C-alpha positions as MATLAB code, in Angstrom:
seq = 'MGEPDPIRVMTVDDHEILRGGVRFLLLAFDDIELVGEAHSGEEALRLCDQVQPDVILMDMMMSGMDGVQTTKAIRKRHPQVQVIALTSFHDSDLVQRAIKAGAIGYLLKGVAMDDLAQAIRAAREGRPTLAPEAVQALIEPPETLPEAGTDLSERERQVLTLLAAGLSNAEIADQLTVSVAAVKYHVSSILSKLGAANRTEAVTLAWQYDLLPKP';
ca = [
      42.434    5.848  -93.206;
      46.159    6.870  -94.185;
      48.296    9.106  -93.180;
      47.601   12.500  -94.150;
      50.564   14.235  -97.229;
      53.221   16.174  -95.462;
      52.977   19.761  -95.249;
      55.511   21.278  -98.172;
      57.720   23.618  -96.205;
      59.899   25.715  -98.281;
      62.681   28.575  -97.177;
      63.504   31.826  -98.495;
      67.173   33.269  -96.565;
      70.221   34.821  -98.155;
      72.185   32.692  -96.122;
      73.262   29.534  -96.404;
      73.969   28.154  -92.906;
      70.509   29.460  -91.746;
      68.234   27.592  -94.404;
      71.013   24.858  -92.939;
      69.411   25.227  -89.979;
      66.441   25.113  -91.199;
      66.244   22.195  -93.015;
      68.677   20.627  -90.099;
      66.427   21.172  -87.538;
      62.898   20.098  -89.868;
      64.401   16.580  -90.596;
      63.224   15.972  -87.010;
      59.025   15.875  -87.905;
      57.717   13.252  -90.149;
      54.778   15.299  -90.957;
      56.893   18.757  -92.540;
      58.696   18.403  -95.981;
      61.421   20.672  -97.142;
      60.622   20.892 -100.721;
      62.679   24.031 -101.692;
      65.197   27.211 -100.351;
      65.982   29.761 -101.808;
      68.445   32.776 -101.474;
      66.441   35.369 -102.949;
      63.182   36.738 -103.249;
      63.147   36.685 -107.112;
      64.360   32.821 -106.425;
      62.581   32.146 -104.190;
      59.237   33.413 -106.724;
      59.959   30.736 -109.434;
      61.153   28.037 -107.400;
      57.131   28.775 -104.856;
      55.923   28.334 -109.542;
      57.671   25.301 -109.671;
      57.442   23.286 -106.016;
      53.907   24.205 -104.802;
      55.017   24.350 -100.737;
      52.177   24.965  -98.453;
      53.871   27.373  -95.982;
      56.421   29.451  -96.954;
      59.370   30.692  -93.974;
      60.534   33.473  -95.125;
      63.727   36.170  -94.029;
      62.718   39.525  -93.665;
      66.285   41.132  -95.025;
      67.804   40.128  -97.520;
      69.039   41.934 -100.521;
      67.052   42.486 -104.222;
      63.328   42.035 -102.985;
      63.711   41.920  -99.446;
      61.186   39.572  -97.489;
      57.969   41.925  -97.111;
      58.186   42.438 -101.140;
      58.436   38.878 -101.878;
      55.366   37.959  -99.338;
      53.575   40.381 -100.868;
      54.368   39.389 -104.614;
      54.114   35.486 -103.433;
      50.367   36.502 -101.358;
      48.922   37.763 -104.972;
      50.089   34.979 -107.070;
      49.735   32.079 -104.762;
      47.020   33.521 -102.215;
      46.868   28.927 -101.163;
      51.079   29.841  -99.271;
      51.050   30.782  -96.324;
      54.094   32.562  -95.061;
      55.916   32.744  -91.515;
      58.094   35.645  -91.124;
      61.158   34.363  -89.631;
      63.769   37.157  -88.686;
      66.233   38.363  -86.409;
      64.457   41.883  -86.698;
      60.994   42.638  -84.738;
      61.110   46.750  -84.726;
      56.987   47.487  -85.584;
      57.316   48.749  -88.583;
      59.128   45.858  -90.121;
      56.605   43.481  -88.266;
      53.696   46.239  -89.266;
      54.989   45.820  -93.406;
      55.114   41.489  -93.611;
      51.132   41.397  -91.358;
      50.657   44.089  -94.443;
      51.869   42.304  -96.794;
      50.127   38.637  -95.815;
      52.500   36.914  -93.698;
      50.694   34.195  -90.918;
      53.488   34.466  -89.151;
      56.117   36.350  -86.966;
      59.086   34.433  -85.364;
      62.530   35.884  -84.464;
      65.588   32.713  -85.677;
      66.260   31.217  -82.891;
      62.378   30.088  -82.304;
      62.859   26.255  -79.906;
      61.976   23.281  -83.079;
      58.842   22.685  -81.799;
      57.355   26.208  -81.244;
      58.521   26.589  -85.170;
      57.123   22.925  -85.667;
      53.719   24.012  -84.630;
      53.468   27.342  -86.258;
      53.802   25.882  -89.552;
      50.743   23.700  -89.014;
      48.698   26.321  -87.138;
      49.978   28.364  -90.751;
      48.602   25.306  -92.788;
      44.982   25.851  -90.836;
      45.635   29.348  -91.370;
      45.898   30.624  -87.699;
      48.795   32.527  -87.149;
      51.233   32.717  -84.857;
      53.394   35.564  -84.027;
      56.359   35.992  -81.223;
      56.099   36.839  -77.701;
      58.400   39.869  -79.170;
      55.639   40.688  -82.809;
      53.538   40.971  -80.205;
      54.401   44.120  -78.238;
      55.455   45.839  -81.270;
      52.602   45.493  -83.053;
      49.919   46.742  -80.047;
      52.291   49.272  -79.444;
      50.070   51.895  -80.751;
      50.664   54.915  -83.486;
      51.083   58.355  -83.007;
      47.606   58.778  -84.074;
      44.771   56.188  -84.062;
      41.676   56.624  -86.616;
      37.848   55.720  -85.160;
      37.621   52.199  -86.514;
      35.811   49.453  -85.601;
      32.896   51.642  -83.336;
      30.420   49.867  -85.797;
      31.425   46.361  -85.057;
      28.271   44.487  -84.350;
      28.279   42.309  -81.195;
      28.665   38.908  -83.394;
      31.755   40.021  -85.098;
      33.143   41.105  -81.371;
      32.130   37.687  -80.880;
      34.199   36.325  -83.726;
      36.822   38.858  -84.023;
      37.556   37.711  -80.064;
      37.880   33.565  -81.198;
      39.941   35.164  -83.794;
      42.620   36.521  -81.412;
      42.415   32.764  -79.889;
      43.520   31.267  -82.432;
      40.706   29.140  -83.805;
      39.796   28.546  -87.607;
      36.825   29.202  -89.385;
      35.501   25.684  -88.624;
      36.476   25.805  -84.769;
      34.301   29.302  -84.545;
      31.295   27.870  -86.411;
      31.533   24.751  -83.995;
      32.247   27.446  -81.025;
      29.260   29.635  -81.477;
      26.723   26.970  -83.192;
      26.195   28.596  -87.103;
      27.737   28.109  -90.178;
      31.081   28.191  -91.299;
      29.562   30.220  -94.444;
      28.003   32.171  -91.390;
      32.102   32.709  -89.795;
      33.664   33.503  -93.361;
      30.873   36.606  -93.732;
      31.573   38.506  -90.160;
      35.573   37.741  -90.984;
      35.259   39.556  -94.302;
      33.051   41.996  -92.459;
      35.405   42.891  -89.657;
      38.146   42.821  -92.114;
      36.618   45.873  -94.431;
      35.418   47.541  -91.153;
      39.190   47.430  -89.329;
      40.936   47.969  -93.004;
      42.664   44.896  -92.547;
      44.101   43.050  -95.578;
      44.296   39.572  -93.615;
      43.067   37.977  -89.887;
      46.629   38.785  -88.681;
      46.051   42.500  -88.633;
      42.531   42.533  -88.004;
      43.292   41.048  -84.352;
      46.957   43.211  -84.087;
      44.518   46.139  -85.130;
      41.605   45.016  -83.007;
      44.261   45.421  -79.976;
      45.189   49.028  -81.005;
      42.084   50.185  -80.803;
      41.720   48.195  -77.737;
      38.463   46.603  -78.697;
      40.066   43.298  -77.536;
      42.448   42.388  -74.263;
      45.953   43.156  -74.978;
      48.041   39.902  -74.488;
];
């Protein structure tokens, strides 16, 4: 068998120096290929159509279309593309909005080179990666929490626990000795019952509602 195709990565950041830094870091990994760089959200939408990346590293604070708006637009147009927020900010509101927009990961600029590469690999497989600071921001409970998740079945709680551990659908199916289709059904039900837009948000809501032990 031949080597798998490299992971196609695009960066979106309005600072040339930061884009250059990421470009340099990614050169160290044979399984990751930088296929595009955008300096704005508007350019990111156009470029994404052209280069078809697997994973996008998205700055959150940009003039014009910010990272949250751009993430939401790209995920709507290209749901197969995974977005990792890569930013200097980790306040609770921004982290929440990025996850709701569809980001699968949230990392701070300055992240170690190997950690960034691992997050990119995980994102392509549909597994979230969150910086410890982002996790802390996410598990801080809002002033009022609605009752949610109390109607999760025992199986759904098992699936949710494995989601929080970063397992893929196939890995969860193997762990629970069920089909991948069954896992997909349970994940869909979990998202619905928690009012979550994606797996990452479901896990963070589960932490907030004390449905899972906090990390």
